[in-house]
C-alpha positions as CSV (number, residue, x, y, z in Angstrom):
1,M,-11.9,-16.4,-13.8
2,N,-11.8,-13.8,-16.7
3,G,-9.2,-11.6,-18.2
4,P,-9.8,-8.8,-16.0
5,G,-9.7,-10.5,-12.6
6,T,-6.4,-12.5,-13.5
7,T,-5.1,-8.6,-14.3
8,A,-5.8,-7.5,-11.1
9,I,-4.5,-10.5,-9.1
10,L,-1.1,-10.1,-11.1
11,L,-0.8,-6.2,-10.5
12,E,-1.8,-6.8,-7.0
13,G,0.8,-9.5,-6.5
14,L,3.6,-7.3,-8.2
15,M,2.5,-4.2,-5.8
16,T,2.8,-6.8,-2.7
17,C,6.1,-7.7,-4.4
18,A,7.5,-4.3,-4.7
19,M,6.2,-3.6,-1.0
20,V,7.9,-6.4,0.4
21,A,11.1,-6.4,-1.5
22,G,11.4,-2.4,-1.8
23,P,12.7,-2.0,1.8
24,L,15.2,-4.7,1.6
25,L,16.8,-3.6,-1.5
26,V,17.1,0.2,-0.6
27,A,18.7,-0.8,3.0
28,A,21.4,-2.9,0.7
29,L,21.4,0.3,-1.6
30,I,22.6,2.6,1.2
31,A,24.5,0.3,3.0
32,G,26.6,-0.6,-0.1
33,I,26.8,3.4,-0.9
34,V,27.8,4.4,2.5
35,V,30.5,1.1,2.8
36,G,31.8,2.0,-0.7
37,L,32.2,5.8,0.3
38,I,34.0,4.7,3.8
39,Q,36.4,2.3,1.6
40,T,37.4,4.7,-1.0
41,V,38.2,7.2,1.6
42,A,40.4,4.4,3.7
43,Q,41.6,3.0,0.2
44,V,40.6,-0.5,1.3
45,N,39.4,-2.8,-1.5
46,E,38.0,-5.5,0.3
47,A,34.8,-7.2,-1.1
48,S,33.7,-9.5,1.8
49,V,33.3,-6.1,4.1
50,S,30.8,-4.3,1.5
51,F,29.0,-7.9,1.2
52,L,29.1,-8.4,5.1
53,V,27.4,-5.0,5.8
54,K,24.8,-5.3,3.0
55,L,23.7,-8.8,4.6
56,A,23.4,-7.4,8.0
57,A,21.4,-4.5,6.9
58,V,19.0,-6.3,5.2
59,I,18.7,-8.9,8.1
60,A,18.3,-6.3,10.4
61,I,15.4,-4.6,8.0
62,A,14.0,-8.4,7.7
63,I,13.9,-8.6,11.5
64,A,12.4,-5.2,11.9
65,L,9.8,-5.3,9.2
66,G,9.0,-9.4,9.2
67,P,5.5,-8.9,10.9
68,T,4.3,-6.1,8.2
69,F,5.7,-8.2,5.6
70,G,4.0,-11.5,6.9
71,R,0.9,-9.5,7.1
72,Q,1.0,-7.9,3.6
73,L,1.9,-11.6,1.8
74,G,-1.3,-12.9,4.3
75,E,-3.8,-10.5,3.2
76,Y,-2.5,-11.0,-0.6
77,T,-2.7,-15.0,-0.4
78,K,-6.2,-14.4,1.3
79,H,-7.4,-12.0,-1.3
80,C,-6.6,-14.7,-4.1
81,L,-8.1,-17.1,-2.5
82,A,-11.4,-15.7,-2.3
83,T,-11.2,-14.2,-5.6
84,L,-10.5,-18.0,-6.9
85,E,-13.2,-19.2,-4.8
86,G,-15.5,-16.7,-6.0
87,G,-14.6,-17.7,-9.6
88,Q,-15.2,-21.1,-9.4
89,R,-19.1,-21.1,-8.7
């Protein structure tokens, strides 16, 4: 495998990682902001509440988008294996 091929696989891997992790991180961010605002208004300072809401949001997104994430990761793996197989000949 040559340098440009390796760079292309690395770039595709980073993009796949961003597409899989992005929605989970955005869900945690939005949940954290909403809970933070509610806690500020209610003057409640409990860290476990924020953690549990973020955890529930991330789990819900992971369940909802799990098949999509699996398909993206599977396609990336197939592409990597095909590229490695083609480069070995």
